[in-house]
mmCIF file of the N, C-alpha and C atoms, coordinates in Angstrom:
data_MODEL
# 
_entry.id   MODEL 
# 
loop_
_atom_site.group_PDB 
_atom_site.id 
_atom_site.type_symbol 
_atom_site.label_atom_id 
_atom_site.label_alt_id 
_atom_site.label_comp_id 
_atom_site.label_asym_id 
_atom_site.label_entity_id 
_atom_site.label_seq_id 
_atom_site.pdbx_PDB_ins_code 
_atom_site.Cartn_x 
_atom_site.Cartn_y 
_atom_site.Cartn_z 
_atom_site.occupancy 
_atom_site.B_iso_or_equiv 
_atom_site.pdbx_formal_charge 
_atom_site.auth_seq_id 
_atom_site.auth_comp_id 
_atom_site.auth_asym_id 
_atom_site.auth_atom_id 
_atom_site.pdbx_PDB_model_num 
ATOM 1   N N  . MET A 1 1  ? 1.020   -0.829  0.121   1.00 0.00 ? 1  MET A N  1 
ATOM 2   C CA . MET A 1 1  ? 0.208   0.234   0.068   1.00 0.00 ? 1  MET A CA 1 
ATOM 3   C C  . MET A 1 1  ? 1.190   1.235   -0.150  1.00 0.00 ? 1  MET A C  1 
ATOM 4   N N  . PHE A 1 2  ? 0.828   2.095   -0.876  1.00 0.00 ? 2  PHE A N  1 
ATOM 5   C CA . PHE A 1 2  ? 1.398   3.268   -0.918  1.00 0.00 ? 2  PHE A CA 1 
ATOM 6   C C  . PHE A 1 2  ? 0.676   4.449   -1.015  1.00 0.00 ? 2  PHE A C  1 
ATOM 7   N N  . PRO A 1 3  ? 0.711   5.495   -0.325  1.00 0.00 ? 3  PRO A N  1 
ATOM 8   C CA . PRO A 1 3  ? 0.018   6.528   -0.114  1.00 0.00 ? 3  PRO A CA 1 
ATOM 9   C C  . PRO A 1 3  ? -0.290  7.530   -1.518  1.00 0.00 ? 3  PRO A C  1 
ATOM 10  N N  . VAL A 1 4  ? -1.523  7.757   -1.973  1.00 0.00 ? 4  VAL A N  1 
ATOM 11  C CA . VAL A 1 4  ? -1.763  8.635   -3.215  1.00 0.00 ? 4  VAL A CA 1 
ATOM 12  C C  . VAL A 1 4  ? -0.497  9.984   -3.210  1.00 0.00 ? 4  VAL A C  1 
ATOM 13  N N  . ALA A 1 5  ? 0.351   10.406  -4.056  1.00 0.00 ? 5  ALA A N  1 
ATOM 14  C CA . ALA A 1 5  ? 0.610   11.398  -4.882  1.00 0.00 ? 5  ALA A CA 1 
ATOM 15  C C  . ALA A 1 5  ? 2.208   11.315  -4.472  1.00 0.00 ? 5  ALA A C  1 
ATOM 16  N N  . THR A 1 6  ? 2.507   9.761   -4.182  1.00 0.00 ? 6  THR A N  1 
ATOM 17  C CA . THR A 1 6  ? 4.128   9.635   -3.032  1.00 0.00 ? 6  THR A CA 1 
ATOM 18  C C  . THR A 1 6  ? 4.842   9.095   -4.650  1.00 0.00 ? 6  THR A C  1 
ATOM 19  N N  . GLU A 1 7  ? 6.330   9.278   -3.862  1.00 0.00 ? 7  GLU A N  1 
ATOM 20  C CA . GLU A 1 7  ? 7.350   8.788   -5.202  1.00 0.00 ? 7  GLU A CA 1 
ATOM 21  C C  . GLU A 1 7  ? 7.040   7.027   -5.273  1.00 0.00 ? 7  GLU A C  1 
ATOM 22  N N  . ALA A 1 8  ? 6.810   6.267   -4.071  1.00 0.00 ? 8  ALA A N  1 
ATOM 23  C CA . ALA A 1 8  ? 6.700   5.064   -3.866  1.00 0.00 ? 8  ALA A CA 1 
ATOM 24  C C  . ALA A 1 8  ? 5.447   4.466   -5.080  1.00 0.00 ? 8  ALA A C  1 
ATOM 25  N N  . LEU A 1 9  ? 4.197   5.281   -4.982  1.00 0.00 ? 9  LEU A N  1 
ATOM 26  C CA . LEU A 1 9  ? 3.334   4.663   -5.841  1.00 0.00 ? 9  LEU A CA 1 
ATOM 27  C C  . LEU A 1 9  ? 3.556   5.220   -7.298  1.00 0.00 ? 9  LEU A C  1 
ATOM 28  N N  . ALA A 1 10 ? 4.162   6.186   -7.835  1.00 0.00 ? 10 ALA A N  1 
ATOM 29  C CA . ALA A 1 10 ? 4.591   6.519   -8.970  1.00 0.00 ? 10 ALA A CA 1 
ATOM 30  C C  . ALA A 1 10 ? 5.599   5.609   -9.494  1.00 0.00 ? 10 ALA A C  1 
ATOM 31  N N  . LYS A 1 11 ? 6.174   4.749   -8.704  1.00 0.00 ? 11 LYS A N  1 
ATOM 32  C CA . LYS A 1 11 ? 7.145   3.638   -9.527  1.00 0.00 ? 11 LYS A CA 1 
ATOM 33  C C  . LYS A 1 11 ? 6.429   2.399   -9.649  1.00 0.00 ? 11 LYS A C  1 
ATOM 34  N N  . CYS A 1 12 ? 5.227   2.183   -9.301  1.00 0.00 ? 12 CYS A N  1 
ATOM 35  C CA . CYS A 1 12 ? 4.430   1.244   -9.345  1.00 0.00 ? 12 CYS A CA 1 
ATOM 36  C C  . CYS A 1 12 ? 4.124   1.229   -11.070 1.00 0.00 ? 12 CYS A C  1 
ATOM 37  N N  . GLN A 1 13 ? 4.398   -0.243  -11.714 1.00 0.00 ? 13 GLN A N  1 
ATOM 38  C CA . GLN A 1 13 ? 4.133   -0.195  -13.099 1.00 0.00 ? 13 GLN A CA 1 
ATOM 39  C C  . GLN A 1 13 ? 2.907   -0.171  -13.276 1.00 0.00 ? 13 GLN A C  1 
ATOM 40  N N  . TYR A 1 14 ? 1.823   -0.550  -12.650 1.00 0.00 ? 14 TYR A N  1 
ATOM 41  C CA . TYR A 1 14 ? 0.311   -0.437  -13.256 1.00 0.00 ? 14 TYR A CA 1 
ATOM 42  C C  . TYR A 1 14 ? -0.507  0.464   -12.477 1.00 0.00 ? 14 TYR A C  1 
ATOM 43  N N  . ALA A 1 15 ? -0.080  1.044   -11.446 1.00 0.00 ? 15 ALA A N  1 
ATOM 44  C CA . ALA A 1 15 ? -0.801  2.064   -10.906 1.00 0.00 ? 15 ALA A CA 1 
ATOM 45  C C  . ALA A 1 15 ? -1.188  3.109   -11.535 1.00 0.00 ? 15 ALA A C  1 
ATOM 46  N N  . VAL A 1 16 ? -2.191  3.442   -11.968 1.00 0.00 ? 16 VAL A N  1 
ATOM 47  C CA . VAL A 1 16 ? -2.629  4.797   -12.763 1.00 0.00 ? 16 VAL A CA 1 
ATOM 48  C C  . VAL A 1 16 ? -4.076  5.310   -12.242 1.00 0.00 ? 16 VAL A C  1 
ATOM 49  N N  . LEU A 1 17 ? -3.680  6.638   -11.388 1.00 0.00 ? 17 LEU A N  1 
ATOM 50  C CA . LEU A 1 17 ? -5.319  7.178   -10.554 1.00 0.00 ? 17 LEU A CA 1 
ATOM 51  C C  . LEU A 1 17 ? -5.088  8.102   -11.330 1.00 0.00 ? 17 LEU A C  1 
ATOM 52  N N  . THR A 1 18 ? -6.536  8.437   -12.141 1.00 0.00 ? 18 THR A N  1 
ATOM 53  C CA . THR A 1 18 ? -6.928  9.458   -12.731 1.00 0.00 ? 18 THR A CA 1 
ATOM 54  C C  . THR A 1 18 ? -7.215  10.984  -11.576 1.00 0.00 ? 18 THR A C  1 
ATOM 55  N N  . HIS A 1 19 ? -7.787  10.556  -10.638 1.00 0.00 ? 19 HIS A N  1 
ATOM 56  C CA . HIS A 1 19 ? -8.042  11.595  -9.756  1.00 0.00 ? 19 HIS A CA 1 
ATOM 57  C C  . HIS A 1 19 ? -8.001  10.901  -8.155  1.00 0.00 ? 19 HIS A C  1 
ATOM 58  N N  . PRO A 1 20 ? -7.098  11.418  -7.559  1.00 0.00 ? 20 PRO A N  1 
ATOM 59  C CA . PRO A 1 20 ? -6.821  10.965  -6.333  1.00 0.00 ? 20 PRO A CA 1 
ATOM 60  C C  . PRO A 1 20 ? -8.052  10.540  -5.162  1.00 0.00 ? 20 PRO A C  1 
ATOM 61  N N  . GLN A 1 21 ? -8.840  11.723  -5.262  1.00 0.00 ? 21 GLN A N  1 
ATOM 62  C CA . GLN A 1 21 ? -10.320 11.376  -4.572  1.00 0.00 ? 21 GLN A CA 1 
ATOM 63  C C  . GLN A 1 21 ? -10.948 10.771  -5.002  1.00 0.00 ? 21 GLN A C  1 
ATOM 64  N N  . ARG A 1 22 ? -11.049 10.024  -5.945  1.00 0.00 ? 22 ARG A N  1 
ATOM 65  C CA . ARG A 1 22 ? -12.289 9.532   -6.464  1.00 0.00 ? 22 ARG A CA 1 
ATOM 66  C C  . ARG A 1 22 ? -11.842 7.778   -7.258  1.00 0.00 ? 22 ARG A C  1 
ATOM 67  N N  . SER A 1 23 ? -10.325 7.637   -7.440  1.00 0.00 ? 23 SER A N  1 
ATOM 68  C CA . SER A 1 23 ? -9.727  6.472   -7.610  1.00 0.00 ? 23 SER A CA 1 
ATOM 69  C C  . SER A 1 23 ? -9.430  5.557   -6.395  1.00 0.00 ? 23 SER A C  1 
ATOM 70  N N  . ALA A 1 24 ? -10.460 4.675   -6.284  1.00 0.00 ? 24 ALA A N  1 
ATOM 71  C CA . ALA A 1 24 ? -9.868  3.371   -5.302  1.00 0.00 ? 24 ALA A CA 1 
ATOM 72  C C  . ALA A 1 24 ? -10.461 1.991   -5.942  1.00 0.00 ? 24 ALA A C  1 
ATOM 73  N N  . VAL A 1 25 ? -9.680  1.703   -6.039  1.00 0.00 ? 25 VAL A N  1 
ATOM 74  C CA . VAL A 1 25 ? -9.296  0.604   -6.886  1.00 0.00 ? 25 VAL A CA 1 
ATOM 75  C C  . VAL A 1 25 ? -8.097  -0.701  -6.592  1.00 0.00 ? 25 VAL A C  1 
ATOM 76  N N  . LEU A 1 26 ? -8.507  -2.011  -6.401  1.00 0.00 ? 26 LEU A N  1 
ATOM 77  C CA . LEU A 1 26 ? -7.538  -3.074  -5.974  1.00 0.00 ? 26 LEU A CA 1 
ATOM 78  C C  . LEU A 1 26 ? -7.293  -3.836  -7.409  1.00 0.00 ? 26 LEU A C  1 
ATOM 79  N N  . VAL A 1 27 ? -6.146  -3.954  -7.682  1.00 0.00 ? 27 VAL A N  1 
ATOM 80  C CA . VAL A 1 27 ? -5.949  -4.927  -8.587  1.00 0.00 ? 27 VAL A CA 1 
ATOM 81  C C  . VAL A 1 27 ? -4.621  -5.761  -8.262  1.00 0.00 ? 27 VAL A C  1 
ATOM 82  N N  . ILE A 1 28 ? -5.154  -7.186  -8.725  1.00 0.00 ? 28 ILE A N  1 
ATOM 83  C CA . ILE A 1 28 ? -4.506  -8.260  -8.496  1.00 0.00 ? 28 ILE A CA 1 
ATOM 84  C C  . ILE A 1 28 ? -4.533  -9.170  -9.575  1.00 0.00 ? 28 ILE A C  1 
ATOM 85  N N  . ASP A 1 29 ? -2.711  -9.008  -10.138 1.00 0.00 ? 29 ASP A N  1 
ATOM 86  C CA . ASP A 1 29 ? -2.620  -9.967  -11.157 1.00 0.00 ? 29 ASP A CA 1 
ATOM 87  C C  . ASP A 1 29 ? -2.810  -11.671 -10.566 1.00 0.00 ? 29 ASP A C  1 
ATOM 88  N N  . ILE A 1 30 ? -3.487  -12.333 -11.698 1.00 0.00 ? 30 ILE A N  1 
ATOM 89  C CA . ILE A 1 30 ? -3.865  -13.846 -11.364 1.00 0.00 ? 30 ILE A CA 1 
ATOM 90  C C  . ILE A 1 30 ? -3.326  -14.735 -12.285 1.00 0.00 ? 30 ILE A C  1 
ATOM 91  N N  . ASP A 1 31 ? -2.711  -14.070 -12.807 1.00 0.00 ? 31 ASP A N  1 
ATOM 92  C CA . ASP A 1 31 ? -1.833  -14.769 -13.867 1.00 0.00 ? 31 ASP A CA 1 
ATOM 93  C C  . ASP A 1 31 ? -1.351  -16.217 -13.404 1.00 0.00 ? 31 ASP A C  1 
ATOM 94  N N  . ARG A 1 32 ? -1.472  -17.241 -14.495 1.00 0.00 ? 32 ARG A N  1 
ATOM 95  C CA . ARG A 1 32 ? -0.624  -18.435 -14.254 1.00 0.00 ? 32 ARG A CA 1 
ATOM 96  C C  . ARG A 1 32 ? 0.295   -18.813 -15.050 1.00 0.00 ? 32 ARG A C  1 
ATOM 97  N N  . PRO A 1 33 ? 1.356   -18.885 -14.601 1.00 0.00 ? 33 PRO A N  1 
ATOM 98  C CA . PRO A 1 33 ? 2.831   -19.224 -15.051 1.00 0.00 ? 33 PRO A CA 1 
ATOM 99  C C  . PRO A 1 33 ? 2.727   -20.541 -16.095 1.00 0.00 ? 33 PRO A C  1 
ATOM 100 N N  . SER A 1 34 ? 2.796   -20.173 -17.333 1.00 0.00 ? 34 SER A N  1 
ATOM 101 C CA . SER A 1 34 ? 2.612   -21.499 -18.260 1.00 0.00 ? 34 SER A CA 1 
ATOM 102 C C  . SER A 1 34 ? 3.290   -21.012 -19.462 1.00 0.00 ? 34 SER A C  1 
ATOM 103 N N  . ASN A 1 35 ? 3.813   -21.938 -20.490 1.00 0.00 ? 35 ASN A N  1 
ATOM 104 C CA . ASN A 1 35 ? 4.483   -21.895 -21.698 1.00 0.00 ? 35 ASN A CA 1 
ATOM 105 C C  . ASN A 1 35 ? 3.057   -21.421 -23.005 1.00 0.00 ? 35 ASN A C  1 
ATOM 106 N N  . GLN A 1 36 ? 2.150   -22.418 -22.416 1.00 0.00 ? 36 GLN A N  1 
ATOM 107 C CA . GLN A 1 36 ? 0.780   -22.304 -23.413 1.00 0.00 ? 36 GLN A CA 1 
ATOM 108 C C  . GLN A 1 36 ? -0.193  -21.437 -22.951 1.00 0.00 ? 36 GLN A C  1 
ATOM 109 N N  . PRO A 1 37 ? -1.017  -20.863 -24.214 1.00 0.00 ? 37 PRO A N  1 
ATOM 110 C CA . PRO A 1 37 ? -1.569  -19.754 -24.015 1.00 0.00 ? 37 PRO A CA 1 
ATOM 111 C C  . PRO A 1 37 ? -3.091  -20.156 -23.542 1.00 0.00 ? 37 PRO A C  1 
ATOM 112 N N  . GLY A 1 38 ? -3.741  -19.317 -22.226 1.00 0.00 ? 38 GLY A N  1 
ATOM 113 C CA . GLY A 1 38 ? -4.651  -19.690 -21.293 1.00 0.00 ? 38 GLY A CA 1 
ATOM 114 C C  . GLY A 1 38 ? -5.746  -18.374 -21.401 1.00 0.00 ? 38 GLY A C  1 
ATOM 115 N N  . GLY A 1 39 ? -6.284  -18.146 -22.092 1.00 0.00 ? 39 GLY A N  1 
ATOM 116 C CA . GLY A 1 39 ? -7.406  -17.103 -22.308 1.00 0.00 ? 39 GLY A CA 1 
ATOM 117 C C  . GLY A 1 39 ? -9.099  -17.443 -21.887 1.00 0.00 ? 39 GLY A C  1 
ATOM 118 N N  . GLN A 1 40 ? -8.958  -18.288 -20.748 1.00 0.00 ? 40 GLN A N  1 
ATOM 119 C CA . GLN A 1 40 ? -10.187 -18.510 -20.753 1.00 0.00 ? 40 GLN A CA 1 
ATOM 120 C C  . GLN A 1 40 ? -10.394 -18.564 -18.681 1.00 0.00 ? 40 GLN A C  1 
ATOM 121 N N  . VAL A 1 41 ? -11.318 -18.366 -18.269 1.00 0.00 ? 41 VAL A N  1 
ATOM 122 C CA . VAL A 1 41 ? -11.463 -18.487 -17.072 1.00 0.00 ? 41 VAL A CA 1 
ATOM 123 C C  . VAL A 1 41 ? -11.074 -19.473 -16.442 1.00 0.00 ? 41 VAL A C  1 
ATOM 124 N N  . THR A 1 42 ? -11.768 -21.018 -17.089 1.00 0.00 ? 42 THR A N  1 
ATOM 125 C CA . THR A 1 42 ? -11.496 -22.118 -16.684 1.00 0.00 ? 42 THR A CA 1 
ATOM 126 C C  . THR A 1 42 ? -9.737  -22.783 -16.849 1.00 0.00 ? 42 THR A C  1 
ATOM 127 N N  . ASN A 1 43 ? -8.862  -21.688 -17.343 1.00 0.00 ? 43 ASN A N  1 
ATOM 128 C CA . ASN A 1 43 ? -7.393  -22.300 -17.174 1.00 0.00 ? 43 ASN A CA 1 
ATOM 129 C C  . ASN A 1 43 ? -6.827  -21.277 -16.258 1.00 0.00 ? 43 ASN A C  1 
ATOM 130 N N  . LEU A 1 44 ? -7.265  -20.813 -15.430 1.00 0.00 ? 44 LEU A N  1 
ATOM 131 C CA . LEU A 1 44 ? -6.911  -19.941 -14.413 1.00 0.00 ? 44 LEU A CA 1 
ATOM 132 C C  . LEU A 1 44 ? -6.754  -21.331 -13.345 1.00 0.00 ? 44 LEU A C  1 
ATOM 133 N N  . HIS A 1 45 ? -5.546  -21.104 -12.341 1.00 0.00 ? 45 HIS A N  1 
ATOM 134 C CA . HIS A 1 45 ? -5.406  -22.083 -11.736 1.00 0.00 ? 45 HIS A CA 1 
ATOM 135 C C  . HIS A 1 45 ? -6.157  -22.403 -10.095 1.00 0.00 ? 45 HIS A C  1 
ATOM 136 N N  . THR A 1 46 ? -6.457  -23.310 -9.971  1.00 0.00 ? 46 THR A N  1 
ATOM 137 C CA . THR A 1 46 ? -7.551  -24.162 -9.206  1.00 0.00 ? 46 THR A CA 1 
ATOM 138 C C  . THR A 1 46 ? -7.564  -23.364 -8.261  1.00 0.00 ? 46 THR A C  1 
ATOM 139 N N  . ALA A 1 47 ? -6.763  -23.122 -7.521  1.00 0.00 ? 47 ALA A N  1 
ATOM 140 C CA . ALA A 1 47 ? -6.906  -22.439 -5.952  1.00 0.00 ? 47 ALA A CA 1 
ATOM 141 C C  . ALA A 1 47 ? -7.337  -21.103 -6.240  1.00 0.00 ? 47 ALA A C  1 
ATOM 142 N N  . THR A 1 48 ? -7.197  -20.421 -7.409  1.00 0.00 ? 48 THR A N  1 
ATOM 143 C CA . THR A 1 48 ? -8.000  -18.868 -7.914  1.00 0.00 ? 48 THR A CA 1 
ATOM 144 C C  . THR A 1 48 ? -9.031  -19.033 -8.180  1.00 0.00 ? 48 THR A C  1 
ATOM 145 N N  . TYR A 1 49 ? -9.512  -19.937 -9.217  1.00 0.00 ? 49 TYR A N  1 
ATOM 146 C CA . TYR A 1 49 ? -10.627 -20.155 -9.867  1.00 0.00 ? 49 TYR A CA 1 
ATOM 147 C C  . TYR A 1 49 ? -11.683 -20.432 -8.404  1.00 0.00 ? 49 TYR A C  1 
ATOM 148 N N  . THR A 1 50 ? -10.873 -21.146 -7.382  1.00 0.00 ? 50 THR A N  1 
ATOM 149 C CA . THR A 1 50 ? -11.843 -21.812 -6.167  1.00 0.00 ? 50 THR A CA 1 
ATOM 150 C C  . THR A 1 50 ? -12.305 -20.110 -5.325  1.00 0.00 ? 50 THR A C  1 
ATOM 151 N N  . ALA A 1 51 ? -11.251 -19.286 -4.855  1.00 0.00 ? 51 ALA A N  1 
ATOM 152 C CA . ALA A 1 51 ? -11.205 -18.439 -3.925  1.00 0.00 ? 51 ALA A CA 1 
ATOM 153 C C  . ALA A 1 51 ? -11.989 -16.967 -4.247  1.00 0.00 ? 51 ALA A C  1 
ATOM 154 N N  . LEU A 1 52 ? -11.969 -17.020 -6.069  1.00 0.00 ? 52 LEU A N  1 
ATOM 155 C CA . LEU A 1 52 ? -12.495 -16.066 -6.815  1.00 0.00 ? 52 LEU A CA 1 
ATOM 156 C C  . LEU A 1 52 ? -14.164 -16.748 -6.573  1.00 0.00 ? 52 LEU A C  1 
ATOM 157 N N  . ASP A 1 53 ? -14.447 -17.783 -6.521  1.00 0.00 ? 53 ASP A N  1 
ATOM 158 C CA . ASP A 1 53 ? -15.556 -17.983 -6.717  1.00 0.00 ? 53 ASP A CA 1 
ATOM 159 C C  . ASP A 1 53 ? -16.350 -17.824 -5.540  1.00 0.00 ? 53 ASP A C  1 
ATOM 160 N N  . LYS A 1 54 ? -16.231 -18.554 -4.429  1.00 0.00 ? 54 LYS A N  1 
ATOM 161 C CA . LYS A 1 54 ? -16.128 -18.259 -2.682  1.00 0.00 ? 54 LYS A CA 1 
ATOM 162 C C  . LYS A 1 54 ? -16.383 -16.819 -2.730  1.00 0.00 ? 54 LYS A C  1 
ATOM 163 N N  . LEU A 1 55 ? -15.436 -15.869 -3.826  1.00 0.00 ? 55 LEU A N  1 
ATOM 164 C CA . LEU A 1 55 ? -16.020 -14.307 -3.283  1.00 0.00 ? 55 LEU A CA 1 
ATOM 165 C C  . LEU A 1 55 ? -17.391 -14.022 -4.102  1.00 0.00 ? 55 LEU A C  1 
ATOM 166 N N  . ALA A 1 56 ? -17.215 -14.461 -4.811  1.00 0.00 ? 56 ALA A N  1 
ATOM 167 C CA . ALA A 1 56 ? -18.919 -14.224 -5.853  1.00 0.00 ? 56 ALA A CA 1 
ATOM 168 C C  . ALA A 1 56 ? -19.709 -14.406 -5.370  1.00 0.00 ? 56 ALA A C  1 
ATOM 169 N N  . LEU A 1 57 ? -19.844 -15.837 -4.398  1.00 0.00 ? 57 LEU A N  1 
ATOM 170 C CA . LEU A 1 57 ? -20.787 -16.216 -3.564  1.00 0.00 ? 57 LEU A CA 1 
ATOM 171 C C  . LEU A 1 57 ? -21.289 -15.181 -2.309  1.00 0.00 ? 57 LEU A C  1 
ATOM 172 N N  . ILE A 1 58 ? -20.234 -15.025 -1.835  1.00 0.00 ? 58 ILE A N  1 
ATOM 173 C CA . ILE A 1 58 ? -20.626 -13.763 -1.118  1.00 0.00 ? 58 ILE A CA 1 
ATOM 174 C C  . ILE A 1 58 ? -21.048 -12.310 -1.449  1.00 0.00 ? 58 ILE A C  1 
ATOM 175 N N  . GLY A 1 59 ? -20.935 -11.876 -2.316  1.00 0.00 ? 59 GLY A N  1 
ATOM 176 C CA . GLY A 1 59 ? -21.191 -10.559 -2.994  1.00 0.00 ? 59 GLY A CA 1 
ATOM 177 C C  . GLY A 1 59 ? -20.001 -9.584  -3.018  1.00 0.00 ? 59 GLY A C  1 
ATOM 178 N N  . LEU A 1 60 ? -18.592 -10.534 -2.937  1.00 0.00 ? 60 LEU A N  1 
ATOM 179 C CA . LEU A 1 60 ? -17.447 -9.685  -2.847  1.00 0.00 ? 60 LEU A CA 1 
ATOM 180 C C  . LEU A 1 60 ? -16.476 -10.123 -4.135  1.00 0.00 ? 60 LEU A C  1 
ATOM 181 N N  . GLY A 1 61 ? -16.681 -10.546 -5.223  1.00 0.00 ? 61 GLY A N  1 
ATOM 182 C CA . GLY A 1 61 ? -15.993 -11.059 -6.381  1.00 0.00 ? 61 GLY A CA 1 
ATOM 183 C C  . GLY A 1 61 ? -15.666 -9.649  -6.883  1.00 0.00 ? 61 GLY A C  1 
ATOM 184 N N  . PRO A 1 62 ? -14.504 -9.773  -7.542  1.00 0.00 ? 62 PRO A N  1 
ATOM 185 C CA . PRO A 1 62 ? -14.200 -8.484  -8.615  1.00 0.00 ? 62 PRO A CA 1 
ATOM 186 C C  . PRO A 1 62 ? -15.458 -8.093  -9.516  1.00 0.00 ? 62 PRO A C  1 
ATOM 187 N N  . ALA A 1 63 ? -15.212 -6.574  -9.875  1.00 0.00 ? 63 ALA A N  1 
ATOM 188 C CA . ALA A 1 63 ? -15.983 -5.783  -10.838 1.00 0.00 ? 63 ALA A CA 1 
ATOM 189 C C  . ALA A 1 63 ? -15.457 -6.364  -11.930 1.00 0.00 ? 63 ALA A C  1 
ATOM 190 N N  . TRP A 1 64 ? -14.179 -6.708  -12.160 1.00 0.00 ? 64 TRP A N  1 
ATOM 191 C CA . TRP A 1 64 ? -13.944 -6.865  -13.700 1.00 0.00 ? 64 TRP A CA 1 
ATOM 192 C C  . TRP A 1 64 ? -12.895 -8.169  -13.129 1.00 0.00 ? 64 TRP A C  1 
ATOM 193 N N  . LEU A 1 65 ? -12.944 -8.915  -14.299 1.00 0.00 ? 65 LEU A N  1 
ATOM 194 C CA . LEU A 1 65 ? -11.743 -10.149 -14.366 1.00 0.00 ? 65 LEU A CA 1 
ATOM 195 C C  . LEU A 1 65 ? -11.353 -10.004 -15.920 1.00 0.00 ? 65 LEU A C  1 
ATOM 196 N N  . GLY A 1 66 ? -10.147 -9.856  -16.432 1.00 0.00 ? 66 GLY A N  1 
ATOM 197 C CA . GLY A 1 66 ? -9.583  -9.467  -17.675 1.00 0.00 ? 66 GLY A CA 1 
ATOM 198 C C  . GLY A 1 66 ? -8.479  -10.955 -18.004 1.00 0.00 ? 66 GLY A C  1 
ATOM 199 N N  . ILE A 1 67 ? -9.034  -11.582 -19.155 1.00 0.00 ? 67 ILE A N  1 
ATOM 200 C CA . ILE A 1 67 ? -7.657  -12.572 -19.169 1.00 0.00 ? 67 ILE A CA 1 
ATOM 201 C C  . ILE A 1 67 ? -7.687  -12.442 -20.799 1.00 0.00 ? 67 ILE A C  1 
ATOM 202 N N  . ASN A 1 68 ? -5.917  -12.292 -21.219 1.00 0.00 ? 68 ASN A N  1 
ATOM 203 C CA . ASN A 1 68 ? -5.933  -11.811 -22.457 1.00 0.00 ? 68 ASN A CA 1 
ATOM 204 C C  . ASN A 1 68 ? -5.972  -13.563 -23.036 1.00 0.00 ? 68 ASN A C  1 
ATOM 205 N N  . PRO A 1 69 ? -6.568  -13.563 -24.279 1.00 0.00 ? 69 PRO A N  1 
ATOM 206 C CA . PRO A 1 69 ? -6.459  -14.610 -24.975 1.00 0.00 ? 69 PRO A CA 1 
ATOM 207 C C  . PRO A 1 69 ? -5.202  -15.231 -25.597 1.00 0.00 ? 69 PRO A C  1 
ATOM 208 N N  . GLY A 1 70 ? -4.165  -14.756 -26.175 1.00 0.00 ? 70 GLY A N  1 
ATOM 209 C CA . GLY A 1 70 ? -3.036  -15.066 -26.617 1.00 0.00 ? 70 GLY A CA 1 
ATOM 210 C C  . GLY A 1 70 ? -2.221  -15.321 -25.418 1.00 0.00 ? 70 GLY A C  1 
ATOM 211 N N  . ASN A 1 71 ? -2.010  -14.821 -24.566 1.00 0.00 ? 71 ASN A N  1 
ATOM 212 C CA . ASN A 1 71 ? -1.082  -15.193 -23.645 1.00 0.00 ? 71 ASN A CA 1 
ATOM 213 C C  . ASN A 1 71 ? -1.181  -15.245 -22.218 1.00 0.00 ? 71 ASN A C  1 
ATOM 214 N N  . GLY A 1 72 ? -2.366  -15.547 -22.032 1.00 0.00 ? 72 GLY A N  1 
ATOM 215 C CA . GLY A 1 72 ? -3.313  -15.698 -20.683 1.00 0.00 ? 72 GLY A CA 1 
ATOM 216 C C  . GLY A 1 72 ? -2.742  -14.804 -19.310 1.00 0.00 ? 72 GLY A C  1 
ATOM 217 N N  . LYS A 1 73 ? -2.408  -13.958 -19.661 1.00 0.00 ? 73 LYS A N  1 
ATOM 218 C CA . LYS A 1 73 ? -1.953  -12.633 -18.528 1.00 0.00 ? 73 LYS A CA 1 
ATOM 219 C C  . LYS A 1 73 ? -3.581  -12.617 -17.698 1.00 0.00 ? 73 LYS A C  1 
ATOM 220 N N  . ALA A 1 74 ? -3.635  -12.163 -16.816 1.00 0.00 ? 74 ALA A N  1 
ATOM 221 C CA . ALA A 1 74 ? -5.143  -11.798 -16.249 1.00 0.00 ? 74 ALA A CA 1 
ATOM 222 C C  . ALA A 1 74 ? -4.945  -11.219 -15.177 1.00 0.00 ? 74 ALA A C  1 
ATOM 223 N N  . GLN A 1 75 ? -6.093  -10.346 -14.714 1.00 0.00 ? 75 GLN A N  1 
ATOM 224 C CA . GLN A 1 75 ? -6.330  -9.514  -13.653 1.00 0.00 ? 75 GLN A CA 1 
ATOM 225 C C  . GLN A 1 75 ? -7.582  -9.510  -13.179 1.00 0.00 ? 75 GLN A C  1 
ATOM 226 N N  . ALA A 1 76 ? -7.609  -9.376  -11.879 1.00 0.00 ? 76 ALA A N  1 
ATOM 227 C CA . ALA A 1 76 ? -8.973  -8.709  -11.243 1.00 0.00 ? 76 ALA A CA 1 
ATOM 228 C C  . ALA A 1 76 ? -9.233  -7.697  -10.816 1.00 0.00 ? 76 ALA A C  1 
ATOM 229 N N  . ILE A 1 77 ? -10.309 -6.811  -10.796 1.00 0.00 ? 77 ILE A N  1 
ATOM 230 C CA . ILE A 1 77 ? -10.104 -5.385  -10.393 1.00 0.00 ? 77 ILE A CA 1 
ATOM 231 C C  . ILE A 1 77 ? -11.286 -5.233  -9.187  1.00 0.00 ? 77 ILE A C  1 
ATOM 232 N N  . TRP A 1 78 ? -11.200 -4.924  -8.434  1.00 0.00 ? 78 TRP A N  1 
ATOM 233 C CA . TRP A 1 78 ? -12.264 -4.560  -7.519  1.00 0.00 ? 78 TRP A CA 1 
ATOM 234 C C  . TRP A 1 78 ? -12.782 -2.919  -7.470  1.00 0.00 ? 78 TRP A C  1 
ATOM 235 N N  . GLY A 1 79 ? -13.463 -2.347  -7.624  1.00 0.00 ? 79 GLY A N  1 
ATOM 236 C CA . GLY A 1 79 ? -13.706 -0.780  -7.832  1.00 0.00 ? 79 GLY A CA 1 
ATOM 237 C C  . GLY A 1 79 ? -14.075 -0.114  -6.619  1.00 0.00 ? 79 GLY A C  1 
# 
């Protein structure tokens, strides 16, 4: 966790806050290391899939789940 408008936050590769008072998001990379493309939810690691499923069942699932179909890179985003 880094305070908004600090040098430490500016060094984060994926952190982009468009407006400090209105941007409250949590982004978690959920990539599965592999040499094969895996652009489907079913290609997520079993433990990751199970955890996301449990969160969704209690209304705490991510607002957005993105998986690149070519390389399998994936992120879960909560707003």
